[in-house]
C-alpha positions in Angstrom: 58.0 31.1 -87.0 55.6 31.2 -84.2 52.0 32.6 -84.7 52.7 35.4 -82.3 55.3 36.9 -84.6 52.9 37.5 -87.5 51.7 41.0 -88.1 48.2 41.4 -89.5 47.1 44.6 -91.1 43.6 45.8 -90.7 42.1 46.8 -94.1 38.5 48.3 -93.7 37.9 48.2 -97.4 37.4 44.5 -97.3 34.6 44.7 -94.7 31.8 45.0 -97.3 32.7 41.7 -98.9 31.5 39.8 -95.8 28.4 41.9 -95.2 25.0 41.2 -96.8 23.3 44.1 -98.5 19.6 43.6 -98.9 18.4 44.1 -102.5 15.0 43.7 -104.1 16.6 42.2 -107.2 17.3 39.0 -105.2 13.6 38.8 -104.1 12.0 39.4 -107.4 12.0 35.8 -108.7 11.0 34.2 -105.3 8.1 36.7 -105.0 6.9 35.8 -108.5 7.0 32.1 -107.6 5.3 32.7 -104.3 2.4 34.6 -106.1 2.1 31.9 -108.7 1.8 29.3 -105.9 -0.8 31.4 -104.1 -2.7 31.9 -107.3 -2.8 28.2 -108.0 -3.9 27.3 -104.5 -6.7 29.9 -104.7 -7.8 28.4 -108.0 -7.6 24.9 -106.6 -9.9 25.8 -103.7 -12.2 28.2 -105.5 -12.6 26.3 -108.8 -15.5 24.1 -107.7 -17.4 27.1 -106.5 -16.8 29.0 -109.8 -17.7 25.9 -111.8 -21.0 25.5 -109.8 -21.7 29.2 -110.3 -21.4 28.8 -114.1 -23.5 25.6 -114.1 -26.2 27.3 -112.0 -26.2 30.3 -114.2 -26.6 28.2 -117.3 -29.5 26.2 -115.8 -31.2 29.5 -114.9 -30.8 30.8 -118.4 -32.3 27.6 -119.9 -35.1 27.7 -117.4 -35.8 31.4 -118.2 -35.8 30.6 -121.9 -38.3 27.8 -121.5 -40.4 30.1 -119.3 -40.4 32.8 -122.1 -41.4 30.1 -124.7 -44.3 29.1 -122.5 -45.4 32.7 -122.0 -45.2 33.3 -125.7 -47.3 30.2 -126.4 -49.9 31.2 -123.9 -50.0 34.7 -125.4 -50.4 33.2 -128.9 -53.2 31.0 -127.7 -55.0 34.0 -126.3 -54.5 36.0 -129.5 -55.8 33.0 -131.5 -58.9 32.8 -129.3 -59.6 36.5 -129.7 -59.2 36.2 -133.5 -61.6 33.3 -133.7 -64.1 35.3 -131.7 -63.7 38.3 -134.0 -64.1 36.0 -137.1 -67.3 34.5 -135.6 -68.7 38.0 -134.9 -67.9 39.2 -138.4 -69.5 36.1 -139.9 -72.6 36.6 -137.7 -72.7 40.3 -138.8 -72.4 39.4 -142.4 -75.2 36.8 -142.2 -77.4 39.2 -140.3 -76.8 42.0 -142.8 -77.5 39.5 -145.7 -80.8 38.6 -144.2 -81.8 42.2 -143.6 -81.5 43.2 -147.2 
């Protein structure tokens, strides 16, 4: 038989088997993988800055704590000086009152 003697029938129902229908179900996993890759790349480039921010914040907290301790010590020294002056004044008043009687 020669190829010219074949008879082909056209069946339009089979057309959808060769066409591609776009579906979001097929892109769900690649999008998740893409977002994970983007997330890790961002972390890779931003991690040193985030780390230095936390180190800087910790150093500022330590510095502020030491500054507060120094302020409290100065305040305690001033209070102690005022108490010593009041004690001296009261002792002078007692000795003066004792001599006056």
